[in-house]
C-alpha positions in Angstrom: 0.0 0.0 0.0 1.3 3.5 -0.9 1.8 5.8 2.0 2.7 8.8 -0.2 2.2 9.4 -3.9 4.1 12.2 -5.7 5.0 13.7 -9.0 8.5 15.0 -9.3 10.1 17.1 -12.0 12.8 19.8 -12.2 15.3 21.6 -14.5 12.5 22.8 -16.8 14.3 26.2 -17.5 11.1 27.9 -18.5 11.5 30.7 -21.0 15.1 29.8 -21.8 16.0 32.0 -24.8 18.0 29.4 -26.7 19.5 31.9 -29.1 23.1 30.8 -28.6 22.3 27.1 -28.7 24.0 25.0 -31.4 20.6 23.6 -32.1 20.1 27.0 -33.9 16.3 26.9 -33.7 14.8 29.8 -35.7 12.7 32.4 -33.9 9.4 30.8 -34.8 10.5 27.3 -33.6 12.1 28.8 -30.4 8.8 30.4 -29.5 6.9 27.2 -30.3 9.3 25.2 -28.2 8.9 27.5 -25.2 5.2 27.1 -25.3 5.5 23.3 -25.5 7.8 23.2 -22.5 5.3 25.4 -20.6 2.6 22.9 -21.4 4.7 20.0 -20.1 4.5 21.7 -16.7 0.7 22.0 -17.0 0.5 18.3 -18.0 2.6 17.3 -14.9 0.2 19.2 -12.7 -2.7 17.5 -14.3 -1.0 14.1 -13.8 -0.7 14.8 -10.1 -4.4 15.5 -9.9 -5.4 12.6 -12.0 -3.3 10.1 -10.0 -4.5 11.4 -6.6 -1.0 12.4 -5.6 -0.3 13.7 -2.2 2.4 16.2 -3.3 4.3 17.7 -6.3 8.1 18.0 -5.7 10.1 20.5 -7.8 13.8 20.5 -6.7 15.0 23.6 -8.7 15.6 25.3 -12.0 11.9 25.7 -12.8 12.9 29.0 -14.3 16.0 30.0 -16.3 17.7 32.9 -14.5 16.5 36.3 -15.5 14.6 35.1 -18.6 11.4 34.2 -16.7 8.5 36.1 -18.2 5.9 37.5 -15.8 3.2 35.9 -18.0 4.9 32.5 -17.3 4.9 33.3 -13.5 1.1 34.0 -13.7 0.7 30.8 -15.7 2.4 28.8 -13.0 0.3 30.5 -10.3 -2.8 29.5 -12.2 -1.7 25.9 -12.9 -0.4 25.2 -9.4 -3.6 26.7 -7.9 -5.8 24.6 -10.2 -4.6 21.4 -8.5 -5.2 22.5 -4.9 -5.4 21.1 -2.4 -2.5 19.0 -3.7 0.6 20.8 -2.3 3.5 21.9 -4.4 7.0 22.1 -2.8 9.8 24.0 -4.6 13.5 24.3 -3.7 15.1 27.0 -5.8 18.2 25.9 -7.8 21.3 27.6 -9.2 19.5 28.9 -12.3 16.5 30.2 -10.3 17.9 31.1 -6.9 15.9 32.7 -4.1 17.0 36.3 -4.4 15.3 39.6 -3.4 13.9 40.1 -7.0 13.1 36.4 -7.6 9.5 35.5 -8.6 9.7 33.1 -5.7 9.9 36.0 -3.3 6.4 36.6 -2.1 7.2 40.1 -0.9 8.7 41.1 -4.3 5.7 39.5 -6.1 3.3 41.6 -4.0 5.2 44.8 -4.4 5.4 44.3 -8.1 1.7 43.5 -8.2 2.5 40.5 -10.4 0.4 38.0 -8.6 0.4 35.8 -5.5 1.5 32.2 -5.1 -1.6 30.1 -4.2 -1.9 28.7 -0.7 -0.9 25.1 -1.8 2.6 26.3 -2.9 5.5 26.2 -0.4 8.8 27.6 -1.6 11.8 26.9 0.5 13.6 30.2 1.0 16.4 29.5 3.5 20.0 28.6 2.9 19.8 26.0 5.6 17.5 23.0 5.8 13.9 23.7 6.8 11.4 20.9 7.6 7.6 21.2 7.3 4.7 18.8 7.7 3.0 17.9 4.4 -0.1 19.9 4.0 -3.0 17.8 5.2 -0.7 14.9 6.2 0.9 15.2 9.7 2.5 11.8 9.2 4.7 13.1 6.3 7.6 15.6 6.6 9.3 17.4 3.7 12.8 18.9 4.3 14.3 21.4 1.8 16.9 24.0 1.2 17.1 27.0 -1.2 20.0 28.1 -3.4 20.3 31.7 -2.5 23.2 32.7 -4.7 26.8 31.8 -5.7 28.4 32.4 -2.3 26.6 29.4 -0.9 26.9 27.0 -3.8 30.2 25.3 -2.8 29.0 24.0 0.6 28.7 20.3 1.1 25.1 20.6 2.3 24.9 17.0 3.4 28.1 16.8 5.4 26.3 17.5 8.6 23.4 15.5 10.1 20.0 17.0 9.2 17.4 16.5 12.0 14.5 14.2 11.2 11.0 14.8 12.4 9.0 12.0 14.0 7.0 11.1 10.9 6.0 8.0 9.0 7.8 9.3 5.9 10.6 11.9 5.6 11.3 13.4 2.2 14.4 15.4 1.3 14.5 18.0 -1.5 17.5 19.9 -2.9 19.3 21.0 -6.0 22.8 19.8 -6.1 25.8 18.1 -7.9 26.3 14.4 -7.2 29.8 13.0 -7.3 31.5 12.2 -9.6 31.0 15.6 -11.2 30.7 16.1 -15.0 34.0 17.3 -16.5 34.2 21.1 -17.0 31.3 21.8 -14.7 31.6 23.7 -11.5 29.6 21.8 -8.8 26.7 23.4 -7.0 25.9 22.2 -3.4 28.0 19.1 -3.9 27.3 15.7 -2.2 28.1 12.0 -2.6 25.9 8.9 -2.2 27.3 8.1 1.3 26.5 11.5 2.6 22.9 11.3 1.3 22.3 7.7 2.6 23.7 8.5 6.0 20.9 11.1 6.5 18.2 8.5 6.9 15.6 10.0 4.7 13.1 7.7 3.1 13.4 9.4 -0.3 15.4 12.4 -1.8 14.0 14.4 -4.7 17.1 15.9 -6.4 17.5 18.5 -9.2 20.4 19.8 -11.3 21.3 17.0 -13.6 19.2 16.8 -16.8 19.3 13.0 -17.1 17.4 10.5 -14.9 19.5 8.8 -12.3 18.7 6.8 -9.1 20.6 6.6 -5.8 20.3 3.1 -4.2 21.2 1.9 -0.7 23.2 -1.2 0.1 20.2 -3.4 -0.4 19.5 -2.0 -3.9 16.5 0.0 -2.7 15.8 3.5 -4.3 16.6 6.3 -1.8 16.8 9.2 -4.1 16.5 10.2 -7.8 17.1 12.9 -10.3 14.0 13.1 -12.6 16.1 14.9 -15.2 14.6 17.6 -17.4 11.0 16.8 -18.6 11.6 18.4 -22.0 14.8 18.7 -24.1 16.0 22.2 -25.1 19.8 21.9 -25.1 22.4 19.5 -26.5 23.0 17.8 -23.1 19.4 16.6 -23.1 19.5 13.8 -25.7 16.9 11.0 -25.6 13.4 10.7 -24.1 12.7 12.8 -21.1 10.2 12.3 -18.2 8.5 13.4 -15.1 8.5 10.9 -12.2 5.3 9.4 -10.7 6.4 7.9 -7.4 5.1 5.9 -4.5 6.6 5.4 -1.0 5.1 2.3 0.6 4.5 1.4 4.2 7.7 -0.7 4.2 9.6 2.4 3.0 10.2 0.9 -0.5 10.1 3.4 -3.3 8.6 2.8 -6.8 9.3 5.3 -9.6 7.5 5.3 -12.9 8.9 7.4 -15.8 6.0 9.3 -17.5 6.8 10.9 -20.8 4.9 14.1 -21.4 7.0 15.9 -24.1 6.2 14.7 -27.7 9.7 15.6 -29.0 12.9 13.7 -28.6 16.4 15.1 -29.3 18.7 12.9 -31.2 22.5 13.5 -31.7 24.5 11.6 -34.3 28.2 11.9 -35.3 29.1 11.5 -39.0 32.8 10.8 -39.7 33.6 12.3 -43.1 37.1 10.9 -43.5 37.5 9.3 -46.9 34.4 10.8 -48.3 35.4 12.5 -51.6 32.6 15.0 -52.1 29.5 16.7 -50.6 27.0 14.2 -52.0 28.8 11.3 -50.3 28.6 13.2 -47.0 24.9 13.8 -47.5 24.3 10.1 -48.2 26.2 9.1 -45.1 24.2 11.6 -43.0 21.0 10.1 -44.3 22.2 6.6 -43.5 23.2 7.5 -39.9 19.9 9.4 -39.3 18.0 6.4 -40.5 19.3 4.5 -37.5 17.5 6.8 -35.0 13.9 6.0 -34.0 12.7 9.3 -35.5 9.4 10.8 -36.2 8.3 14.2 -37.6 8.2 15.7 -34.0 11.8 15.0 -33.2 14.9 17.2 -33.3 18.2 16.0 -34.9 21.7 17.4 -34.2 24.4 16.3 -36.6 28.1 16.5 -35.7 30.5 16.2 -38.6 34.0 15.0 -37.8 37.0 13.6 -39.5 38.8 15.0 -42.6 37.4 16.4 -45.8 39.3 17.5 -49.0 40.7 21.0 -48.5 39.1 23.8 -50.5 35.8 21.9 -51.0 32.6 23.6 -49.9 30.6 21.5 -47.5 27.5 23.7 -47.4 24.7 21.3 -46.9 21.1 21.8 -48.2 18.9 23.9 -46.0 16.1 21.4 -46.3 18.3 18.3 -45.5 16.0 15.8 -43.7 13.4 18.5 -43.2 10.6 16.1 -44.1 11.7 13.7 -41.4 12.2 16.0 -38.3 10.8 19.0 -36.6 14.2 20.6 -36.8 17.7 19.6 -38.0 21.0 21.3 -37.0 24.5 20.6 -38.2 27.8 21.3 -36.5 30.8 21.3 -38.8 33.4 22.6 -36.3 34.8 19.1 -35.7 35.6 18.7 -39.4 39.2 19.3 -40.5 40.7 19.8 -44.0 42.7 16.9 -45.1 46.1 18.7 -45.1 49.2 16.6 -44.6 51.0 18.9 -42.2 54.0 16.6 -41.8 55.2 17.2 -45.3 55.6 20.9 -44.5 58.2 19.9 -41.9 59.9 17.2 -43.9 60.0 18.0 -47.7 62.9 20.5 -48.5 61.0 22.6 -51.1 58.1 23.1 -48.6 60.3 23.7 -45.6 61.9 26.7 -47.3 58.6 28.1 -48.7 56.1 30.6 -47.3 53.7 27.7 -46.6 56.3 25.8 -44.6 57.2 28.9 -42.5 53.6 29.5 -41.8 52.8 25.9 -40.8 55.9 25.7 -38.5 55.1 29.0 -36.8 51.5 28.0 -36.1 52.4 24.5 -34.9 55.0 26.1 -32.6 52.3 28.4 -31.2 49.9 25.5 -30.8 52.5 23.5 -28.8 52.9 26.5 -26.4 49.2 27.2 -26.0 47.9 27.7 -22.5 44.8 25.6 -22.9 42.5 23.5 -25.1 40.5 26.5 -26.3 43.6 28.4 -27.4 44.9 25.3 -29.2 41.6 25.0 -31.1 41.8 28.7 -32.1 45.4 28.3 -33.4 44.6 25.2 -35.3 41.6 26.9 -36.9 43.9 29.8 -37.9 46.4 27.3 -39.4 43.7 25.8 -41.6 42.3 29.2 -42.7 45.8 30.3 -43.6 46.5 27.2 -45.7 43.1 27.6 -47.4 44.1 31.1 -48.4 47.6 30.3 -49.4 46.9 27.1 -51.4 43.2 27.4 -52.5 43.1 31.2 -52.7 39.8 31.3 -50.8 38.2 30.4 -47.5 35.7 27.6 -47.7 35.6 25.9 -44.3 34.6 26.7 -40.8 37.0 25.3 -38.3 36.1 26.8 -35.0 33.1 26.7 -32.6 
């Protein structure tokens, strides 16, 4: 028998602008996608009502920094209010921290005359853990913490014991980075599995990572989970996305069901162009690789081109490539390199003494002394552009991000 039923979702990033994304959605499609993501939230609320859930858990990044539109705030106020008395608990994350001018701040909302969060919404606003009894259920306690800005993000928030209330079920909520951390990403409110399990909560609803992941105890029982984002908007959100429909039973076992609400799936494929002699061969290989995805007309496809292609050749792909098979198709050619044999400029006497040889040696020397990967990439791009100009007499490629 279920003691607590809940819907969990996070990392929605409502109103994310997406202008700088490599997905390169045109304005009309960006606006359409923003509306679709908003409707996923509405569907998640309806799911909670339909399944007679006791609570909706949103552990952070509901909004996307300063881009949240007031119309979206009023939309959420309406949607959350529509499922009352089902309570909605929110712990602000690193992209929507609880700040003086945050839409989460009830005083700022009132002063701005933008609306008022309904009575069934509880927003955790402290930078230390706060515990409340679940509305209408004194036997269930929810503990949460807010991200209140960068100065607090490096704390190991689970390093110290969090007091538990005397309740049949104790639920933890927060927005944080689980070890091991993704490369190149600065952690926010870091923790590890041992720290989480030592706290003794029956379940932890966690936000921040955009892919579903479970945390299990020594007996293999679920003790926490990231729901991931419910709708793909960026390149790190490949594959089907979900909200979680969860149950915590009398024996403290947790059952999680992934419920897909977004009709679009983002696919990413890599096409190695090495050995392909011309543009039509590249197009044919792209079509072959795309055919391996479980695509439909609603999906989004991102194509990364890699390998080497004949120098001086234009690889401008048709604007309507695969347009009949996907909602949107984007191509990244920055991983593609011209098929120059650089070694010959360092070995063949007639090239070593020429302008081309001097240029190649100078750029390769700079690349060897570069301070980091980004600088090396820029120098290598300059090398290829220069060779295109010297040898082909024109610039035809694009070699940098």
